[in-house]
DRENPA-3360 file (N, C-alpha, C; in nm, 2 decimals, always signed):
BEGIN
1 = XXXXXXXX = -2.42/+15.87/-10.09/-2.29/+15.82/-10.04/-2.22/+15.75/-10.15 ~ -2.08/+15.76/-10.15/-2.00/+15.70/-10.25/-1.99/+15.55/-10.24 ~ -1.98/+15.48/-10.35/-1.96/+15.33/-10.36/-1.81/+15.29/-10.34 ~ -1.73/+15.39/-10.32/-1.58/+15.36/-10.31/-1.55/+15.32/-10.17 ~ -1.49/+15.20/-10.15/-1.45/+15.16/-10.02/-1.32/+15.23/-9.97 ~ -1.29/+15.23/-9.85/-1.17/+15.30/-9.80/-1.04/+15.25/-9.86 ~ -1.03/+15.12/-9.89/-0.91/+15.07/-9.96/-0.89/+15.12/-10.10 ~ -1.01/+15.13/-10.17/-1.00/+15.18/-10.31/-0.96/+15.32/-10.31;
9 = XXXXXXXX = -1.01/+15.40/-10.21/-0.98/+15.54/-10.21/-0.83/+15.57/-10.18 ~ -0.77/+15.49/-10.10/-0.63/+15.50/-10.07/-0.55/+15.46/-10.19 ~ -0.59/+15.36/-10.26/-0.52/+15.32/-10.38/-0.53/+15.43/-10.49 ~ -0.64/+15.49/-10.50/-0.66/+15.60/-10.60/-0.57/+15.72/-10.56 ~ -0.55/+15.75/-10.44/-0.47/+15.86/-10.39/-0.32/+15.84/-10.41 ~ -0.27/+15.71/-10.40/-0.13/+15.68/-10.41/-0.11/+15.59/-10.53 ~ -0.07/+15.65/-10.64/-0.04/+15.57/-10.76/+0.08/+15.48/-10.74 ~ +0.09/+15.36/-10.80/+0.21/+15.28/-10.78/+0.34/+15.35/-10.82;
17 = XXXXXXXX = +0.44/+15.33/-10.73/+0.56/+15.40/-10.75/+0.66/+15.32/-10.83 ~ +0.74/+15.38/-10.91/+0.84/+15.32/-10.99/+0.95/+15.25/-10.90 ~ +1.00/+15.13/-10.94/+1.10/+15.07/-10.86/+1.23/+15.16/-10.87 ~ +1.30/+15.16/-10.76/+1.43/+15.23/-10.76/+1.53/+15.16/-10.84 ~ +1.63/+15.24/-10.89/+1.74/+15.18/-10.96/+1.83/+15.10/-10.87 ~ +1.87/+14.98/-10.92/+1.95/+14.89/-10.84/+2.09/+14.88/-10.90 ~ +2.19/+14.92/-10.83/+2.32/+14.90/-10.88/+2.38/+14.77/-10.82 ~ +2.44/+14.69/-10.91/+2.49/+14.56/-10.86/+2.63/+14.58/-10.79;
25 = XXXXXXXX = +2.65/+14.50/-10.70/+2.78/+14.50/-10.62/+2.89/+14.46/-10.71 ~ +3.01/+14.50/-10.68/+3.13/+14.47/-10.76/+3.15/+14.32/-10.78 ~ +3.13/+14.24/-10.67/+3.14/+14.09/-10.68/+3.04/+14.04/-10.78 ~ +2.92/+14.09/-10.78/+2.81/+14.05/-10.88/+2.86/+14.08/-11.02 ~ +2.91/+14.20/-11.04/+2.95/+14.24/-11.17/+3.06/+14.15/-11.22 ~ +3.16/+14.12/-11.13/+3.27/+14.03/-11.17/+3.22/+13.90/-11.21 ~ +3.12/+13.84/-11.14/+3.06/+13.71/-11.18/+2.99/+13.72/-11.32 ~ +2.92/+13.83/-11.34/+2.85/+13.85/-11.47/+2.96/+13.86/-11.58;
33 = XXXXXXXX = +3.06/+13.93/-11.56/+3.16/+13.95/-11.66/+3.23/+13.82/-11.69 ~ +3.26/+13.74/-11.59/+3.33/+13.61/-11.61/+3.24/+13.52/-11.69 ~ +3.11/+13.52/-11.67/+3.02/+13.43/-11.75/+3.01/+13.49/-11.89 ~ +3.01/+13.62/-11.90/+3.00/+13.68/-12.03/+3.12/+13.65/-12.12 ~ +3.24/+13.64/-12.06/+3.36/+13.60/-12.13/+3.34/+13.45/-12.19 ~ +3.28/+13.37/-12.11/+3.26/+13.23/-12.16/+3.15/+13.22/-12.27 ~ +3.04/+13.29/-12.25/+2.93/+13.28/-12.34/+2.85/+13.41/-12.35 ~ +2.83/+13.46/-12.47/+2.76/+13.58/-12.48/+2.61/+13.57/-12.45;
41 = XXXXXXXX = +2.56/+13.45/-12.48/+2.42/+13.41/-12.45/+2.41/+13.29/-12.36 ~ +2.42/+13.32/-12.23/+2.41/+13.20/-12.14/+2.27/+13.13/-12.14 ~ +2.27/+13.00/-12.12/+2.15/+12.93/-12.12/+2.07/+12.95/-12.00 ~ +1.95/+12.88/-12.00/+1.86/+12.90/-11.88/+1.93/+12.84/-11.76 ~ +2.00/+12.73/-11.77/+2.06/+12.66/-11.65/+2.17/+12.75/-11.60 ~ +2.25/+12.80/-11.69/+2.36/+12.89/-11.64/+2.31/+13.01/-11.57 ~ +2.20/+13.07/-11.63/+2.14/+13.19/-11.57/+2.08/+13.16/-11.43 ~ +2.02/+13.04/-11.42/+1.96/+13.00/-11.29/+2.07/+12.98/-11.19;
49 = XXXXXXXX = +2.18/+12.92/-11.22/+2.29/+12.90/-11.13/+2.35/+13.03/-11.08 ~ +2.37/+13.12/-11.18/+2.42/+13.26/-11.15/+2.32/+13.33/-11.06 ~ +2.20/+13.32/-11.09/+2.09/+13.39/-11.01/+2.10/+13.34/-10.87 ~ +2.10/+13.22/-10.85/+2.11/+13.16/-10.71/+2.23/+13.20/-10.64 ~ +2.35/+13.20/-10.71/+2.48/+13.23/-10.65/+2.48/+13.38/-10.60 ~ +2.42/+13.47/-10.68/+2.42/+13.61/-10.66/+2.30/+13.66/-10.58 ~ +2.21/+13.57/-10.55/+2.08/+13.61/-10.48/+2.01/+13.72/-10.56 ~ +1.99/+13.70/-10.69/+1.92/+13.80/-10.77/+1.79/+13.74/-10.83;
57 = XXXXXXXX = +1.71/+13.82/-10.89/+1.59/+13.77/-10.96/+1.63/+13.73/-11.10 ~ +1.55/+13.64/-11.16/+1.58/+13.59/-11.29/+1.58/+13.71/-11.39 ~ +1.49/+13.80/-11.37/+1.48/+13.92/-11.46/+1.60/+14.01/-11.45 ~ +1.66/+14.02/-11.33/+1.78/+14.10/-11.32/+1.90/+14.04/-11.40 ~ +1.91/+13.91/-11.39/+2.02/+13.85/-11.47/+2.00/+13.86/-11.62 ~ +1.87/+13.83/-11.66/+1.84/+13.84/-11.80/+1.86/+13.98/-11.86 ~ +1.82/+14.08/-11.78/+1.83/+14.22/-11.83/+1.98/+14.27/-11.83 ~ +2.06/+14.22/-11.73/+2.20/+14.26/-11.73/+2.27/+14.21/-11.86;
65 = XXXXXXXX = +2.25/+14.08/-11.89/+2.31/+14.03/-12.01/+2.26/+14.10/-12.14 ~ +2.13/+14.13/-12.14/+2.07/+14.20/-12.25/+2.13/+14.34/-12.27 ~ +2.14/+14.41/-12.16/+2.20/+14.55/-12.17/+2.34/+14.54/-12.20 ~ +2.41/+14.44/-12.15/+2.56/+14.43/-12.18/+2.59/+14.40/-12.32 ~ +2.50/+14.32/-12.39/+2.52/+14.28/-12.53/+2.49/+14.39/-12.62 ~ +2.40/+14.48/-12.59/+2.35/+14.59/-12.68/+2.46/+14.66/-12.75 ~ +2.57/+14.71/-12.68/+2.67/+14.79/-12.75/+2.75/+14.70/-12.85 ~ +2.76/+14.57/-12.82/+2.82/+14.48/-12.92/+2.75/+14.48/-13.05;
73 = XXXXX = +2.62/+14.48/-13.04/+2.54/+14.47/-13.17/+2.53/+14.61/-13.24 ~ +2.52/+14.71/-13.16/+2.51/+14.84/-13.23/+2.64/+14.89/-13.30 ~ +2.75/+14.84/-13.25/+2.88/+14.88/-13.31/+2.90/+14.81/-13.44 ~ +2.84/+14.69/-13.46/+2.86/+14.61/-13.58/+2.77/+14.65/-13.69 ~ +2.68/+14.75/-13.67/+2.59/+14.80/-13.78/+2.67/+14.88/-13.88;
% end
């Protein structure tokens, strides 16, 4: 008899799925852009306030700014 429990077998059959792409709402993008105009690198407090206002995760805010800054840096090379 196998030493694999029923839960382990189910987990082995279903590998973790990749998260779906999340497109931000127009209002969220406008808030992001407004803060970006003020500061290219918002601080932790600014990011936390924005995160709470837009009901997003900290990582979503962090990555939005990171992705938005990338073209600025690559064009200056």
